[in-house]
N, C-alpha and C positions, 0 to 999 in steps of 0.2 A: 488386662492387655499387657503383653510383655514389653520390655524396653525397646526391643527391635521393632515390634509391631506398632508401638506408639509413634515411631518416626517414619512410618511407611507412607509414601505419597504415590498416588496414581494421577497421571496427566493424560487427559483425553486429547489426542491429536499431536502429531509430530511435525507440525509446521514450525517455522523458524523461531517464533516466540515460545512455543512449547519446549523446544530444545534448549533455548536460552534459560528459561525459568528452571527447567530440570537440572541443568548443569550447576547453576548457582546453589540450588537446594542440595544437590549431591555433594558439592564441595563443602557445605556446612554440616555434613554428617547425616543427611536424610537418606533413606533407602527409597530410590525413585524408579518408577516404571512408567514408560510412555506406551500408550496403546494407540496405534494408527490404523485407520480403516483401509487406507490405500496400501499398495505394495511397495511404496518408496516414501522416504521422509522428505520434508521440505514444503509440502502443501503447494501453494502458489509459487513458491521460490524453488522450482524443480526444473530439471531439463528433461524433455520428452522427445520421443521419435514419432513423427507424424507421417513419414513415408520412409521406405527402405533406404537407409543411408543418410537420411536427413534428420538432424536434431536441432532443437530450438528451446529456448526458455518458455515454459508452458504459459504462465500468466505474467508475472513481473519479469521484464526483460532488460531493465536498466538498473544497475546497482548504484544507489546513492542513499545517503541518510543512515547507513549502518553505523551505530553508535561506536565511537572510538573507545569509550569506557568499557562497553561490552567486549570489544575486540581485545582490549588489554587484559581485562579481568579473566576472560576465558582462554587467553593465549591462542587466538584463532589463527594467527599466522603460523605458529608452530603446528597447528592442526591442518595446515594446508591451504589456508585462505589466500587467494590471489585476486586482486581487484581488477587488473587490466589497466590499460592506458586511459587517462582522463579524456573525455570527449566533450565537444561543444554541441550546441543546438544550432541547426541550420534551418531557417525558415525558407521554404522553397518558393520560387517565383516562376511563373509560366514563361516569362521573357528571359529567364536566365540570370536576373539580377538578385541572386540569393543573398540572404542576410544571415551573417554568422553572429550568434549570441554566445559570448564567452562568459566566464565567471564575473568579470567586471568591465568588459569591453565589448562593444558591438561594432561590426564593420560590414560594409556592403556598398555597391555602386550607388544605390538610391538613398543612402543615409546621409543626412546633412550633418555638418560639424556640430550644430546645436543639439541635434538628437543624440549624437554620439556622446557628447559631454553630459547630456541629461541622463543617458543610460547609466553611465559610470556613477553619477551622483545618486540616482534613484536606487541602484542596486546596493550601494553602500548604506544608504539610509534605511532601506527596507530590511537588509540583512541585520542591521543594528536592532531594528524592531524585533526581528525574529530571535536574535540572540538574547534579547531581554526576557524572552519566554523560557529560557533554559531552566531556571529553578522550578518552573511549573511542569515542564515536559519530563524532567528526569526524577520527579517525585510523585507520590500519590497526590491527586488533586485535593485541595483543601475542602472541607465540608462547607456547606452554606450556613450551617448553624452548629452549635455545640462543638466548636473547634477544639482539638487537642493541641498540645505544645508543638507537635510536628506541623500541623496545619498553619499555626500562627507563624512558625519559623519560615515556612515556604512563602506565605504571603509577605512577610517582611523582606525576604530576599527579592521577590518580584518587585515590590515597591522601591527597594534600593536600586535595582537595575533600571527601572523606569525613570526614577527621579534623578539619580546621580550618574547612572551609566549612559543615559541618553542626553541628559541636560534638559533644561526647562523648555526650550523651543521645540526640540524633537519629541519630547514627551507630549506636549500639547498637540503636535501634528499626529502622533500615534493615536491619541485619544480621538482625534477628529476623524481619521480615516478608518479606524479599526473595525467599525461596524457597517461600513457602507460598501458599495459595489465597486469592483475593479474597473468597470467601464468608465465611470466618472473620474476616477483617480488617474487613469492612463490618459484620458483626454486633457486633463489639466497639465500633464507633464510633457507629452510627446505629440509630434505631428505625423510621424511616419506610420502609415497604416499597417504594413507587415510587422513592424516592431510591436505595435499594440496588439495585433492579432496573436502573435506568438506568446506574449506575456499573459494575455487573457486566457489562452488555451491552457497554459500551465495552472491557472487559478481554478479552472472548472473541470478538467478532464478527470474522470473517475467519479464525478458527482452529478446529481440531478440539478444542474445549475447552468445558467448562461451568464455572460459577463455583466448583465444588468441585475442579476439576482443579489439581494442584500447578503452581506457577510462573505462575499467572494474575496474580499481583501484578507479575511481571516484564513480561508483555505489556501490563498497564495502564500501567506506568512508561514503556514505549517510546512508548505513545500520548501520555502527558503530556509526554514529552520533545519530541514533535512540537509540542505546544501552546506550549512555551517558545520555539519557533522563529517561529511565526506563528499568529495566531488563525484559527479556521475561518470560511470564507466560501464563497459561490457566485459564482465568477468570471463576469462577463458574457460571453456567447457560449459558456458551458460550459468544460469543462476543455481543449477544443481550443484555446481562446485562449491558455492557458498553454503548450501544446505549440508553438503558432505563434510565440510570443515566443522560445522556446528555439531553434526552427528559424531564426528571423531572426538571433539572436545567433550561431548556428553558421555560417550562410552569410556573415555579415559578417566572421567570423574566417577565412574561406577554406575551410570544410568543404564537401565535395561530397556531396550526399545523393541517392541513387538509390532511388526507390520502385518497387514491382513487381519487385524484384530479390531473389528468394528464394535464400538460400545453401543449397546441397545438401550441401556437404562443406567442412570445414576441412582444408586440405592440410598434411601433416606430412612432413618429410624429415629422416631421421636424428634423430628425437626433437625437432625444432623446427618450429613453425608457420611456414609460408612463404607462405601465401596462402589463397584460397578458390576453390571451384568453384561456380558458380551452377547453378540447375536447368536453365537454357538450355544448359548445357555450357561457357559462358565461364569461363575461369580468370583470376584476378587475383593478382598477386604482391604481397607486402607484407613489410616487416621485422618487424612484429608484427601480431597479430590479437587483437581485443578482442571478447568476446561479451557482449552485453546480454541474451541469451537465458537461460533458466533452466539449472541445472546438468545436468539430465537431457538436455535437447536438445543442449547444448553438447558434453558428453562422450560420451554414449551414441549420439546420432544423428549429430552433425556430425563429431566426431573419430573415434569408433568404438572399440570395446573392444580391437581388435588393437593399438592404439597406447598402451594403458593397462596399468598394473600391475593384476593381478587383484583384489587387496584394495581398491585405490582404486575400481575399477569397481564392486565390490560395495557399497562405502559409498555411492556415488552411487545405485546401483539401489535400495538399501533406505532412503534418506532419505525422510522423510514429506512428500509434496507433493500431497495430494489435496484439492481445493477443497471448501468447505462452504457457499458463499454463491451464491445465484442473484440475478439482476438482472431486475426487471420494470419495463418502461416502459409508461406509459399516456398515451394521447391523450384529453383531456377536452373536452367542449363548453362547459364553464363551470367556475368555481372551486368546488371542494368546500366543503361546509359542515361545520365541526366545532364543535358547541356549546361555547361557552366560549372560543373563539379568534377573534381579529379577523383580517381579511385580512393585516395586517402580521405577525401571529404565525404564520399559515400559511406564511409565507415563511422561517421558521426551520427548523432541523433537528428533525424530529419523530421520536419514538422510541416503539415499542410493546414494552415489556418491563416489565409491571406489578409484578413482584417477582422475587426471585432464584430462587424455586421454578419460576416460569414459564420463566425462562431455562434452568435446569438440565433441566427436563422437555423443552424444545425440543431441547436437545443430546442427550438420551437416545435419541431416534429415530436420530440420525446414527450412534450406536455400532453399530446393527444394520442399516445400509444403508437406512434409511428417511428420508423427508423429514418435517419437523416438522408435526404436526397443527395446532399453534398457533405459528407461527414468530415469532422476534424480527425486528422490522422497523425499518429506518432509512429515513425518507421525506423527500424534498425536493420542492418545487414551484418549480423555478427560474424558471419563466415569470412569476412574480409580480414578481421584480426585473428580469427581462429578457423583456419581451413579444415580442421578435423570435424567440423559440424556438417560437412557436405562432401560428396565425392569430389575428386580432383577436378578443378576447373568449374565446378558447380557452386551454387550459393543458396543460402536460405534468407528469406526476408520475413521479418516479424512486424505486424502492424496492429496497433491498438486503435480501434475505430469508435468514435463517439459522434452521434448518440445512437445507441441501440438498446431500447428499453426492454427490461425483463417482461413487462406486461404489454406485449404487442397486441394490437387490436385483432390482427390475423394470427394464424398459427405460424410460429417460427419455422416449422418443418416445411411449409409451403413457400417461405420467403428466404430461406437460407442462401440458395444460389443467387437469387436476385440481389440480396444485399452484398454478397461476395463480389458479384459483377460490378456493382456500383463502386465499391472500394477500389477494385482493380482499375476501373475506368477513370476514377479520380487520380490515382497514382500515375496512370498512363498519360495524363495531361502534362506531367512533368518528366516522365521517363518513357518516351515513345518506344513502342515495340514490346513493352513489358509482357503483354498477354501472350505473345508468341513464345516467350521464354519459360512459361510456367509448365512444369511437369506434373506437379501435384499441389493440392491446396487443402487446407483444413480451416473451417470457421467454427469458433467457439462463441456462441451467443451467451448471454447471461443465464439462459435456461440450461445450456450445456455446462457452464461453469458451476452452477448449482449442483448438477448431477455428478460431475466428474471430480469436483474439488470439495464437495460437502459444505458449500457456502450458501446460506439462505438468500434467495433472490439473486444469486450470482454477483453480489456486491463485493468488489475487491477489498473495500475497507471495512467490511462487516457492519456497514451502516453509514448513513450520511454524516459528514463531519461539519455540520452547520453549528451555529452558536448554541442552539438548544440541545444538541447531541454531542457536545464536546466538553472537555475538562471535567468539572464536577457534576456534569449531567450525562456522562458517557458510561455505559450505554443508556441508562436511565437513572433517575433518582432512586436510591435504595440499593444500587449495586455499582457505585461510582468509585469506590476505593479498593477494588479488586476482591474484597470479601462480599458476600451476598446474604440475602435473607435466610439462606440455608446454612446453618453453622457447619464449618468444615468444608464448605464449597467455595472455590475462588475462581476468578477469571484471569487469564494471562494473555489473551489474544488481541487481535485488532479491534474487537468489540469494546475493549477497555481503553482507558486513557493511555497514551495520547492518540490512538487510532492506527490507521493502516500505513502501509509502506514497509519495506524491508529494513526496519530500524533495530529490532531486538529490544526496543525500549519497554513496550508493555510487559514482555517477559521479565526483563530486569526489574521493573518497578513492582510487579506482582511478587517476585521472589523476596525483594526487600520488605515488602509489606507483610508477607507471611512470616518471615524471620523476626521482624520487629514485634509481631503479635505473639510470637512463641507458639504458633499453631502447630499442632501435631506433637507437642511435648507432653 
């Protein structure tokens, strides 16, 4: 193998983590090529047109958690990254007594001074817990046994953060609440039902969980960790603008990106990845192959079980990765009216989760293969801040709706319009007349997300982020440090630690792991 060939890298998938990983490796002198099945880069962090003249972020529609380290290292602002104005979360109330949840302050007509003070203290305390996880999140997760020096160093930093960063009292409280459910924790702290509903929704949306599910404190902490990285905003041009900045940084570093190039098979010779075969039949050689796809697609579809240990293949097969969130896009002929909210407030992140019982009842349906009668809804109207997303005077509304299980008892094709109608009817309880403003709509169920975005089960996070599928167990034991049982094959996407969200961290960590191993040299 020539010196140039020994440094060649193929990355499967041009989602944001694939672009991040590629750029780091290219900057280190590797020859990197990304192969993307879709016609555009970004994966779930892309802007799409769903009706003539109307554009919206396809899946992820709110930017937060993007790693400042990644932004600095890759010079993303020079590449065109624009974050947009910071937005708050507004928990909607049918009587117009809406609740605004800021970074560390909450306000609303029905909020008592005690709950207002408790919110500030709670957010500070729980963000401290989330910050204590920083050494774990930004490094490869330590092994459960046979630790190397890097693993020990990571554990040491976590221990220091917990013991001395938090202090004895906070550390004990962190250990007490870390593995329990968010329902009990919030009942201990707050009286206000809408406040508890909004926080509970943040803990469970995107997962097969209700507020009473164990480990929902952990999923809430992972969200808060994201908020310690960057505040939530609606980027101008949609999430596709973020993907475009990553693409620009990658190409500047020398990465070659091919779209419309679907990988059919990862080639393995004598237990080592040696390249890929495209759907067209073309074969490409590489010293290492990195998959930005989820674990099931990577191992079961692209590698194939014949190349895997049976127990490892079984762990991949039984990992939980069935999506529970649908996405509804609406084209509107005018700005909706929500009594009690100004047009500026309509441009914030709107949440329908009136209380924790509502959220729990919404989840109950998903347990039995049903969609929620009254779903939890996260709503944005990005055209308020960026009028270019819709014709003059018109608007787009983007709604994430939970719970909508991938494995529906009935056929989604027969229930697509029914669920869309339920979502619209729920929003109309707060925005009277909405249905008359709708010119076009598009619903993406988890089945559609799987088909359009090449994500197994349509799960945004490429798998549940429960305690048994997080950190040193993500995606499964045997592939939790970005390298895999196949020599020369690595993971860099949301299936790997620390999981989903537009963070760039899995891509960053995977690149650092590959460089530390000297892979491809």
